C-alpha atoms as an extended CHARMM CRD file, in Angstrom:
* protein
*
       147  EXT
         1         1  MET       CA              0.0000000000        0.0000000000        0.0000000000  PROA      1               0.0000000000
         2         2  ALA       CA              1.4030000000        3.3940000000       -1.0190000000  PROA      2               0.0000000000
         3         3  THR       CA              1.9720000000        6.0210000000        1.6340000000  PROA      3               0.0000000000
         4         4  LYS       CA              0.0470000000        9.2470000000        1.1760000000  PROA      4               0.0000000000
         5         5  PRO       CA              2.1020000000       12.3940000000        0.6900000000  PROA      5               0.0000000000
         6         6  ARG       CA              2.5260000000       14.7360000000        3.6360000000  PROA      6               0.0000000000
         7         7  LYS       CA              1.6110000000       18.4170000000        3.5780000000  PROA      7               0.0000000000
         8         8  HSD       CA              2.9560000000       20.7620000000        6.2700000000  PROA      8               0.0000000000
         9         9  SER       CA              0.9920000000       23.9570000000        6.9070000000  PROA      9               0.0000000000
        10        10  VAL       CA              0.8450000000       26.7620000000        9.4350000000  PROA      10              0.0000000000
        11        11  ALA       CA             -2.0580000000       28.8600000000       10.6810000000  PROA      11              0.0000000000
        12        12  VAL       CA             -1.7340000000       32.1640000000       12.4870000000  PROA      12              0.0000000000
        13        13  ALA       CA             -3.7890000000       33.5050000000       15.3880000000  PROA      13              0.0000000000
        14        14  ILE       CA             -3.5520000000       37.3080000000       15.2870000000  PROA      14              0.0000000000
        15        15  ALA       CA             -5.1670000000       39.1970000000       18.1770000000  PROA      15              0.0000000000
        16        16  SER       CA             -6.8770000000       42.5070000000       17.4930000000  PROA      16              0.0000000000
        17        17  PRO       CA             -4.7810000000       45.4190000000       18.7300000000  PROA      17              0.0000000000
        18        18  LEU       CA             -7.9570000000       47.4180000000       19.4750000000  PROA      18              0.0000000000
        19        19  GLU       CA            -10.5280000000       44.8250000000       20.5670000000  PROA      19              0.0000000000
        20        20  PRO       CA             -9.3060000000       42.4670000000       23.2910000000  PROA      20              0.0000000000
        21        21  GLY       CA            -10.4430000000       38.8960000000       22.7680000000  PROA      21              0.0000000000
        22        22  LYS       CA            -10.9910000000       39.2500000000       19.0090000000  PROA      22              0.0000000000
        23        23  LEU       CA             -8.9720000000       37.4120000000       16.3450000000  PROA      23              0.0000000000
        24        24  LEU       CA             -8.3740000000       38.1030000000       12.6850000000  PROA      24              0.0000000000
        25        25  LEU       CA            -10.4800000000       35.5310000000       10.8290000000  PROA      25              0.0000000000
        26        26  VAL       CA            -10.5000000000       34.9680000000        7.0780000000  PROA      26              0.0000000000
        27        27  LEU       CA            -13.1800000000       33.5530000000        4.7950000000  PROA      27              0.0000000000
        28        28  ARG       CA            -12.0730000000       30.8700000000        2.3510000000  PROA      28              0.0000000000
        29        29  PRO       CA            -13.4340000000       31.4570000000       -1.1550000000  PROA      29              0.0000000000
        30        30  PRO       CA            -16.5800000000       29.6560000000       -2.3480000000  PROA      30              0.0000000000
        31        31  ASP       CA            -14.5340000000       27.7150000000       -4.9430000000  PROA      31              0.0000000000
        32        32  ASP       CA            -11.9890000000       26.4450000000       -2.3690000000  PROA      32              0.0000000000
        33        33  ASP       CA            -11.1590000000       22.7690000000       -2.9870000000  PROA      33              0.0000000000
        34        34  GLU       CA            -11.4420000000       21.6120000000        0.6270000000  PROA      34              0.0000000000
        35        35  LEU       CA            -13.2340000000       24.1050000000        2.8710000000  PROA      35              0.0000000000
        36        36  PRO       CA            -15.3430000000       26.4350000000        0.7190000000  PROA      36              0.0000000000
        37        37  GLY       CA            -16.9400000000       29.3470000000        2.5450000000  PROA      37              0.0000000000
        38        38  VAL       CA            -15.3620000000       28.5000000000        5.9190000000  PROA      38              0.0000000000
        39        39  TRP       CA            -14.1610000000       31.1650000000        8.3510000000  PROA      39              0.0000000000
        40        40  GLY       CA            -10.7920000000       30.2710000000        9.8420000000  PROA      40              0.0000000000
        41        41  LEU       CA             -7.3160000000       31.4650000000       10.6820000000  PROA      41              0.0000000000
        42        42  PRO       CA             -4.9810000000       32.7520000000        7.9730000000  PROA      42              0.0000000000
        43        43  ALA       CA             -2.8480000000       29.8190000000        6.8440000000  PROA      43              0.0000000000
        44        44  GLY       CA             -0.2490000000       28.6900000000        4.3510000000  PROA      44              0.0000000000
        45        45  SER       CA              1.7180000000       25.6100000000        3.3300000000  PROA      45              0.0000000000
        46        46  LEU       CA              5.4440000000       25.2390000000        3.7560000000  PROA      46              0.0000000000
        47        47  ARG       CA              7.4440000000       25.2400000000        0.5520000000  PROA      47              0.0000000000
        48        48  SER       CA             10.5160000000       23.0790000000        0.1080000000  PROA      48              0.0000000000
        49        49  GLY       CA             13.2980000000       24.2100000000        2.4570000000  PROA      49              0.0000000000
        50        50  GLU       CA             11.0810000000       26.7760000000        4.2280000000  PROA      50              0.0000000000
        51        51  THR       CA             10.6980000000       26.8510000000        8.0080000000  PROA      51              0.0000000000
        52        52  ALA       CA              7.3360000000       27.1690000000        9.7280000000  PROA      52              0.0000000000
        53        53  GLN       CA              8.3400000000       30.6000000000       11.0480000000  PROA      53              0.0000000000
        54        54  ASN       CA              9.1850000000       31.7800000000        7.5130000000  PROA      54              0.0000000000
        55        55  THR       CA              5.8230000000       30.5200000000        6.2870000000  PROA      55              0.0000000000
        56        56  VAL       CA              4.0920000000       32.5390000000        9.0360000000  PROA      56              0.0000000000
        57        57  LEU       CA              5.8400000000       35.6600000000        7.7260000000  PROA      57              0.0000000000
        58        58  SER       CA              4.8330000000       34.7840000000        4.1380000000  PROA      58              0.0000000000
        59        59  VAL       CA              1.1820000000       34.4020000000        5.1640000000  PROA      59              0.0000000000
        60        60  GLY       CA              1.3130000000       37.9600000000        6.4810000000  PROA      60              0.0000000000
        61        61  SER       CA              2.8910000000       39.5320000000        3.4330000000  PROA      61              0.0000000000
        62        62  GLN       CA              1.3710000000       37.4410000000        0.6160000000  PROA      62              0.0000000000
        63        63  LYS       CA             -2.1450000000       36.7910000000        1.9080000000  PROA      63              0.0000000000
        64        64  LEU       CA             -2.8780000000       39.7020000000        4.2420000000  PROA      64              0.0000000000
        65        65  GLY       CA             -0.6110000000       42.5290000000        3.0920000000  PROA      65              0.0000000000
        66        66  VAL       CA              0.7990000000       42.9950000000        6.6150000000  PROA      66              0.0000000000
        67        67  THR       CA              3.9960000000       42.2700000000        8.4960000000  PROA      67              0.0000000000
        68        68  LEU       CA              3.7980000000       39.4930000000       11.0600000000  PROA      68              0.0000000000
        69        69  HSD       CA              6.4680000000       39.1480000000       13.7220000000  PROA      69              0.0000000000
        70        70  ALA       CA              7.3060000000       37.3080000000       16.9450000000  PROA      70              0.0000000000
        71        71  PRO       CA              5.5820000000       34.0090000000       16.0310000000  PROA      71              0.0000000000
        72        72  VAL       CA              5.0240000000       31.6790000000       18.9980000000  PROA      72              0.0000000000
        73        73  LEU       CA              3.9730000000       28.0530000000       18.5110000000  PROA      73              0.0000000000
        74        74  LEU       CA              0.6200000000       27.2590000000       20.1820000000  PROA      74              0.0000000000
        75        75  ALA       CA             -0.3590000000       23.8020000000       18.9030000000  PROA      75              0.0000000000
        76        76  VAL       CA              0.4960000000       21.0490000000       16.4130000000  PROA      76              0.0000000000
        77        77  GLY       CA             -1.7390000000       18.3220000000       15.0400000000  PROA      77              0.0000000000
        78        78  GLU       CA             -2.2990000000       15.9130000000       12.1690000000  PROA      78              0.0000000000
        79        79  GLN       CA             -5.2940000000       15.0320000000       10.0670000000  PROA      79              0.0000000000
        80        80  GLU       CA             -5.8390000000       12.4600000000        7.3580000000  PROA      80              0.0000000000
        81        81  ARG       CA             -7.2380000000       14.0630000000        4.2280000000  PROA      81              0.0000000000
        82        82  PRO       CA             -8.4020000000       12.0830000000        1.1720000000  PROA      82              0.0000000000
        83        83  ASN       CA             -5.1780000000       12.6150000000       -0.8080000000  PROA      83              0.0000000000
        84        84  TYR       CA             -2.5700000000       13.4730000000        1.8430000000  PROA      84              0.0000000000
        85        85  THR       CA             -1.7340000000       13.6620000000        5.5390000000  PROA      85              0.0000000000
        86        86  LEU       CA             -1.8480000000       17.2230000000        6.8820000000  PROA      86              0.0000000000
        87        87  THR       CA              0.4730000000       18.3630000000        9.6660000000  PROA      87              0.0000000000
        88        88  MET       CA             -0.6580000000       21.7550000000       10.9740000000  PROA      88              0.0000000000
        89        89  SER       CA              1.2040000000       24.0970000000       13.3210000000  PROA      89              0.0000000000
        90        90  VAL       CA             -0.7750000000       26.9660000000       14.8330000000  PROA      90              0.0000000000
        91        91  PHE       CA              1.1820000000       30.0730000000       15.8150000000  PROA      91              0.0000000000
        92        92  ARG       CA              0.3230000000       33.3060000000       17.5570000000  PROA      92              0.0000000000
        93        93  ALA       CA              1.9120000000       36.3670000000       15.9510000000  PROA      93              0.0000000000
        94        94  MET       CA              1.9120000000       40.1410000000       16.2670000000  PROA      94              0.0000000000
        95        95  MET       CA              0.8580000000       42.2300000000       13.2660000000  PROA      95              0.0000000000
        96        96  SER       CA              2.0030000000       45.5690000000       11.8500000000  PROA      96              0.0000000000
        97        97  GLY       CA             -0.1940000000       47.2380000000        9.2410000000  PROA      97              0.0000000000
        98        98  ASN       CA             -3.8200000000       46.9310000000        8.1810000000  PROA      98              0.0000000000
        99        99  PRO       CA             -4.9830000000       43.7770000000        6.3980000000  PROA      99              0.0000000000
       100       100  THR       CA             -5.6970000000       43.9930000000        2.6890000000  PROA      100             0.0000000000
       101       101  LEU       CA             -6.6750000000       40.9840000000        0.6410000000  PROA      101             0.0000000000
       102       102  PRO       CA             -4.7570000000       40.6220000000       -2.6150000000  PROA      102             0.0000000000
       103       103  SER       CA             -6.6290000000       39.4670000000       -5.6950000000  PROA      103             0.0000000000
       104       104  ARG       CA             -6.0760000000       35.9280000000       -6.9460000000  PROA      104             0.0000000000
       105       105  ASP       CA             -5.8800000000       36.9370000000      -10.6370000000  PROA      105             0.0000000000
       106       106  GLY       CA             -6.2340000000       33.3230000000      -11.7490000000  PROA      106             0.0000000000
       107       107  ASP       CA             -3.4430000000       32.0590000000       -9.4610000000  PROA      107             0.0000000000
       108       108  ARG       CA             -4.6450000000       28.7960000000       -7.8560000000  PROA      108             0.0000000000
       109       109  SER       CA             -1.3220000000       27.9960000000       -6.1710000000  PROA      109             0.0000000000
       110       110  LEU       CA             -2.3520000000       29.9410000000       -3.0340000000  PROA      110             0.0000000000
       111       111  THR       CA             -5.6630000000       30.2460000000       -1.2360000000  PROA      111             0.0000000000
       112       112  TYR       CA             -6.6880000000       33.8800000000       -1.4350000000  PROA      112             0.0000000000
       113       113  TYR       CA             -9.3650000000       34.8870000000        1.0110000000  PROA      113             0.0000000000
       114       114  ALA       CA            -12.7760000000       36.3400000000        0.1560000000  PROA      114             0.0000000000
       115       115  ALA       CA            -13.0110000000       38.5150000000        3.2950000000  PROA      115             0.0000000000
       116       116  TRP       CA            -11.5320000000       39.1510000000        6.7290000000  PROA      116             0.0000000000
       117       117  VAL       CA            -13.0140000000       40.2820000000       10.0520000000  PROA      117             0.0000000000
       118       118  TRP       CA            -12.0470000000       40.8190000000       13.6990000000  PROA      118             0.0000000000
       119       119  SER       CA            -14.2400000000       38.3150000000       15.5030000000  PROA      119             0.0000000000
       120       120  ASP       CA            -14.7570000000       36.2640000000       18.6200000000  PROA      120             0.0000000000
       121       121  PRO       CA            -12.8270000000       32.9730000000       18.4070000000  PROA      121             0.0000000000
       122       122  ALA       CA            -16.1670000000       31.1530000000       18.8840000000  PROA      122             0.0000000000
       123       123  GLN       CA            -16.7650000000       31.8380000000       15.1840000000  PROA      123             0.0000000000
       124       124  LEU       CA            -14.1360000000       29.1290000000       14.5300000000  PROA      124             0.0000000000
       125       125  GLU       CA            -16.5090000000       26.4540000000       15.8520000000  PROA      125             0.0000000000
       126       126  GLU       CA            -18.3080000000       26.0090000000       12.5190000000  PROA      126             0.0000000000
       127       127  GLY       CA            -15.0010000000       25.5540000000       10.7020000000  PROA      127             0.0000000000
       128       128  ALA       CA            -13.9030000000       23.0310000000       13.3300000000  PROA      128             0.0000000000
       129       129  MET       CA            -17.1180000000       21.0500000000       12.8000000000  PROA      129             0.0000000000
       130       130  ARG       CA            -16.5800000000       21.1430000000        9.0240000000  PROA      130             0.0000000000
       131       131  GLY       CA            -13.0890000000       19.6430000000        9.3790000000  PROA      131             0.0000000000
       132       132  SER       CA            -10.7570000000       22.6600000000        9.5640000000  PROA      132             0.0000000000
       133       133  LEU       CA             -7.7330000000       21.4290000000       11.5060000000  PROA      133             0.0000000000
       134       134  CYS       CA             -6.4810000000       24.9370000000       12.3140000000  PROA      134             0.0000000000
       135       135  CYS       CA             -9.8730000000       25.8070000000       13.8330000000  PROA      135             0.0000000000
       136       136  GLN       CA             -9.8970000000       22.5820000000       15.8270000000  PROA      136             0.0000000000
       137       137  LEU       CA             -6.3600000000       23.0810000000       17.1480000000  PROA      137             0.0000000000
       138       138  TYR       CA             -6.8740000000       26.7240000000       18.1080000000  PROA      138             0.0000000000
       139       139  LEU       CA            -10.1280000000       25.9820000000       19.9460000000  PROA      139             0.0000000000
       140       140  GLN       CA             -8.5250000000       23.0350000000       21.8030000000  PROA      140             0.0000000000
       141       141  HSD       CA             -5.6080000000       25.2620000000       22.7840000000  PROA      141             0.0000000000
       142       142  ARG       CA             -7.9970000000       27.9950000000       23.9650000000  PROA      142             0.0000000000
       143       143  GLN       CA            -10.1610000000       25.5400000000       25.8880000000  PROA      143             0.0000000000
       144       144  ALA       CA             -7.0780000000       24.2860000000       27.7000000000  PROA      144             0.0000000000
       145       145  GLY       CA             -6.5580000000       27.8780000000       28.8840000000  PROA      145             0.0000000000
       146       146  LEU       CA             -3.1640000000       28.2040000000       27.2570000000  PROA      146             0.0000000000
       147       147  ARG       CA             -3.7300000000       31.5660000000       25.5640000000  PROA      147             0.0000000000
């Protein structure tokens, strides 16, 4: 039996600088292959030779138009997906700048988000129920009181 490929990804919990208790959540596009229309944490996949911390920084610049710094690892988990095994690391990071969502312009190599909002982390519960590993890991971390 062939072993499924492994995909390593990171998600980033970014706290609102103005509204304590709120996180930056992003909406996956309706044509997303795996989690269409799900609110979750900004995330990205590691490229060959890239560290998780570097991927966190790339998520900020490429997907949110901001600078992320001081990433701290919160949780790690795995999930079997139909075509691969996902390893997800969830980080907390500080943000400089105001989020702007770049346009996809036909590029399907990255997930570009449809919207963003500062919201209560409870909004991640639907994504967790729909199979979003980053939502599941963040909520487990939060429930354990490990902010």
